[in-house]
Rosetta silent file (secondary structure, phi, psi, omega in degrees, C-alpha in Angstrom):
SEQUENCE: MSIITAYNEAWENGDVEALAKVIHDDCVFNPHVGGITMSKSDILGFVGGGGTPRSENERILFENEEVGVAHSIVHFANGSTSEAVMSFMRFKDGKIILMETGATPLSDDYQLIGN
SCORE:     score description
SCORE:     0.000 S_00000001
   1 L     0.000  137.679 -176.283   80.077  119.387   72.995 S_00000001
   2 L   -64.234  159.386 -179.895   83.506  119.271   71.752 S_00000001
   3 H   -69.511  -43.022 -179.448   84.166  117.754   68.239 S_00000001
   4 H   -65.933  -38.974  176.831   86.479  115.113   69.719 S_00000001
   5 H   -63.436  -41.674  171.702   83.882  114.136   72.367 S_00000001
   6 H   -60.403  -42.199  175.861   81.188  113.887   69.671 S_00000001
   7 H   -59.888  -51.579  178.446   83.639  111.745   67.628 S_00000001
   8 H   -54.799  -49.890 -178.346   84.467  109.440   70.536 S_00000001
   9 H   -58.804  -44.863 -177.743   80.884  108.971   71.516 S_00000001
  10 H   -64.965  -42.716 -173.872   79.835  108.177   67.915 S_00000001
  11 H   -68.559  -51.233 -176.451   82.701  105.716   67.413 S_00000001
  12 H   -55.806  -37.920 -177.802   82.094  103.987   70.707 S_00000001
  13 H   -90.023   -4.180 -178.485   78.442  103.534   69.936 S_00000001
  14 L    68.661   26.195 -172.597   78.955  102.495   66.302 S_00000001
  15 L   -88.181   98.669 -170.793   76.726  105.400   65.313 S_00000001
  16 H   -67.701  -44.273  179.419   77.570  105.914   61.622 S_00000001
  17 H   -48.377  -61.867 -178.704   74.945  108.823   61.384 S_00000001
  18 H   -59.969  -40.207 -179.631   76.428  110.736   64.244 S_00000001
  19 H   -68.164  -29.073 -177.455   80.044  110.114   63.097 S_00000001
  20 H   -62.908  -36.196 -174.221   79.061  111.391   59.535 S_00000001
  21 H   -73.263  -20.161  179.569   78.106  114.731   61.171 S_00000001
  22 H  -112.558   12.804  175.728   81.504  115.348   62.739 S_00000001
  23 E  -119.129  120.004 -177.634   83.697  114.206   59.822 S_00000001
  24 E   -57.838  147.630 -177.931   84.164  116.576   56.931 S_00000001
  25 E   -61.392  -31.697  179.267   83.350  115.308   53.435 S_00000001
  26 E   -96.832   24.068  177.988   86.957  115.961   52.477 S_00000001
  27 E   -57.606  143.209  173.918   88.584  114.196   55.573 S_00000001
  28 E  -128.786  126.148  177.973   91.851  112.400   55.175 S_00000001
  29 E  -113.452  114.899  169.652   92.761  109.942   57.880 S_00000001
  30 E  -104.925   92.613 -179.096   96.364  108.662   57.999 S_00000001
  31 L   -69.804  159.696  176.622   96.404  105.885   60.561 S_00000001
  32 L   -79.235    3.846 -177.753   99.762  104.642   62.005 S_00000001
  33 L  -126.377  153.191  172.838   99.468  101.179   60.530 S_00000001
  34 L    69.912   -2.834  174.216   99.526   99.736   57.003 S_00000001
  35 L    60.939   36.786  179.176  100.813  102.920   55.157 S_00000001
  36 L  -113.775  158.600  170.499   97.206  103.654   53.984 S_00000001
  37 L  -121.586  142.382 -175.141   95.119  106.788   53.872 S_00000001
  38 E  -123.828  151.102  173.184   91.368  106.616   54.444 S_00000001
  39 E  -102.572  170.239  177.898   88.521  108.819   53.428 S_00000001
  40 H   -45.193  -57.861 -173.802   85.214  109.797   55.102 S_00000001
  41 H   -60.252  -28.661 -179.873   83.501  106.886   53.379 S_00000001
  42 H   -75.583  -36.726 -176.819   86.300  104.466   54.392 S_00000001
  43 H   -69.714  -46.247 -178.989   86.002  105.552   58.162 S_00000001
  44 H   -62.228  -40.800  178.229   82.160  105.312   57.999 S_00000001
  45 H   -66.819  -38.585 -176.987   82.383  101.783   56.329 S_00000001
  46 H   -67.370  -44.949  178.736   84.807  100.634   58.863 S_00000001
  47 H   -75.728  -22.595  177.477   82.773  101.617   61.854 S_00000001
  48 H   -81.789  -13.211 -175.999   79.520  100.484   60.152 S_00000001
  49 L   -90.027   -1.303 -175.016   81.052   97.050   59.446 S_00000001
  50 L    76.479  170.575 -179.095   81.590   95.940   63.006 S_00000001
  51 L    74.027   20.533  177.211   84.836   94.801   64.587 S_00000001
  52 L   -66.219  131.095  176.150   85.647   98.425   65.448 S_00000001
  53 L   -49.632  150.076  176.802   88.573   98.916   67.887 S_00000001
  54 E  -114.773  139.171 -173.885   87.467   99.895   71.327 S_00000001
  55 E  -112.412  152.275  171.857   89.027  102.633   73.422 S_00000001
  56 E  -139.978  167.716  178.211   89.424  103.326   77.138 S_00000001
  57 E    49.938   46.635 -178.837   90.988  106.091   79.237 S_00000001
  58 E   -75.238  138.924 -177.161   90.190  108.596   76.413 S_00000001
  59 E  -137.598  123.033  164.764   91.683  111.965   77.159 S_00000001
  60 E   -95.650  119.129 -166.189   91.529  115.184   75.300 S_00000001
  61 E   -88.445  -28.846  173.487   94.714  116.776   75.682 S_00000001
  62 E  -160.601  140.802  176.623   94.011  119.939   73.630 S_00000001
  63 E  -161.908  125.447  166.765   91.198  121.221   71.595 S_00000001
  64 L  -128.924 -162.473 -175.769   90.209  124.582   69.950 S_00000001
  65 L   -78.782  -11.041  179.521   88.404  125.469   66.900 S_00000001
  66 L  -108.351  -35.223 -177.542   91.273  124.580   64.591 S_00000001
  67 E  -144.147  167.441  171.587   92.975  121.413   66.006 S_00000001
  68 E  -150.112  152.562  176.431   92.781  118.706   68.708 S_00000001
  69 E  -131.169  130.105  168.890   94.936  116.194   70.313 S_00000001
  70 E  -125.367  165.128  178.959   93.768  113.123   72.017 S_00000001
  71 E  -141.139  139.838 -179.375   95.009  110.091   73.732 S_00000001
  72 E  -162.606  167.589  173.611   93.536  106.647   74.601 S_00000001
  73 E  -100.627  133.696 -169.105   94.267  103.082   74.939 S_00000001
  74 E  -122.055  129.474  178.199   92.926  101.061   72.024 S_00000001
  75 E  -113.448  131.574 -169.208   92.001   97.350   72.045 S_00000001
  76 L   -97.291  135.725 -173.154   91.631   95.785   68.612 S_00000001
  77 L   -62.519  -22.091 -169.621   88.829   93.290   67.573 S_00000001
  78 L   -91.233    6.566  170.190   91.321   91.075   65.651 S_00000001
  79 L    88.432    0.343 -176.111   93.116   90.185   69.039 S_00000001
  80 L   -73.214  172.377 -176.962   96.316   92.180   68.140 S_00000001
  81 L   -58.685  136.131  175.604   98.233   94.059   70.913 S_00000001
  82 L   -66.006  160.533 -170.649   96.514   96.951   72.506 S_00000001
  83 E  -138.563  138.772  166.319   98.133  100.277   71.797 S_00000001
  84 E   -81.492  112.785 -173.825   98.479  103.723   73.562 S_00000001
  85 E  -111.968  122.024  174.480   97.248  105.904   70.647 S_00000001
  86 E   -99.700  132.463 -178.685   97.779  109.754   70.181 S_00000001
  87 E  -119.038  132.171  172.235   95.498  111.318   67.598 S_00000001
  88 E  -107.669  125.580  175.172   96.085  114.708   65.961 S_00000001
  89 E  -128.434  144.968  175.154   93.107  116.244   64.285 S_00000001
  90 E  -107.664  136.618 -173.826   92.538  119.271   62.178 S_00000001
  91 E  -113.311  146.368  175.718   89.073  120.918   62.007 S_00000001
  92 E  -144.482  132.900  176.319   87.266  122.724   59.281 S_00000001
  93 L    60.311   30.209 -174.526   83.691  123.962   59.388 S_00000001
  94 L    72.299   14.826 -179.972   83.291  122.323   62.918 S_00000001
  95 E  -127.084  163.076  177.786   84.240  118.962   61.515 S_00000001
  96 E   -85.391  112.340 -178.723   87.339  116.686   61.445 S_00000001
  97 E  -105.318  -16.383  174.704   89.048  117.313   58.099 S_00000001
  98 E  -146.170  140.375  176.618   92.425  115.638   58.912 S_00000001
  99 E  -142.951  134.604  178.833   93.338  112.937   61.492 S_00000001
 100 E  -137.557  147.046  178.237   96.742  111.223   61.958 S_00000001
 101 E  -131.176  145.688  171.026   97.588  108.706   64.765 S_00000001
 102 E  -128.081  150.412 -176.440  100.769  107.492   66.280 S_00000001
 103 E  -140.201  164.605  170.047  100.870  104.644   68.706 S_00000001
 104 E  -128.748  118.652  179.307  103.024  102.713   71.317 S_00000001
 105 E   -65.064  149.455 -176.159  102.399   98.954   71.724 S_00000001
 106 L   -96.353   12.485  175.313  101.603   97.755   75.047 S_00000001
 107 L  -146.432  161.838 -174.452  103.572   94.439   74.976 S_00000001
 108 L   -73.469  -27.617 -171.652  107.096   93.367   74.216 S_00000001
 109 L   -98.226   29.278 -172.385  106.109   90.941   71.427 S_00000001
 110 L   -67.544  136.428  173.313  104.133   93.552   69.435 S_00000001
 111 L  -124.802  129.273  175.364  104.019   93.162   65.564 S_00000001
 112 L   -57.620  132.285  172.937  102.742   96.046   63.388 S_00000001
 113 L   -69.196  138.887  179.405   99.477   95.115   61.640 S_00000001
 114 L    92.207   -3.237  174.893   99.821   95.163   57.970 S_00000001
 115 L  -106.287    0.000    0.000  103.486   94.018   57.803 S_00000001
């Protein structure tokens, strides 16, 4: 199974244990909102805490043993505008060590979360 597929399935199922297996201990996640950086423990806490964003139309655009690029439509639990999200991932030892996202809002009245 691809790393991205394993990540997506664990995220969708809220499976913190499975997610921990595909995220490197030194992982850095730079999401497109709020100007923050998250660690592995931040990601696992977010998923384990409920209110996790839900994705649809997930597509793996490219993946090899070093990097992956994925796209999906993301719906947020807090009711904010859904987004088309592009994710770039770098892999190390078969796990995600770096992830960055970029997004396009799907409504005209979109407001960036965290501003």
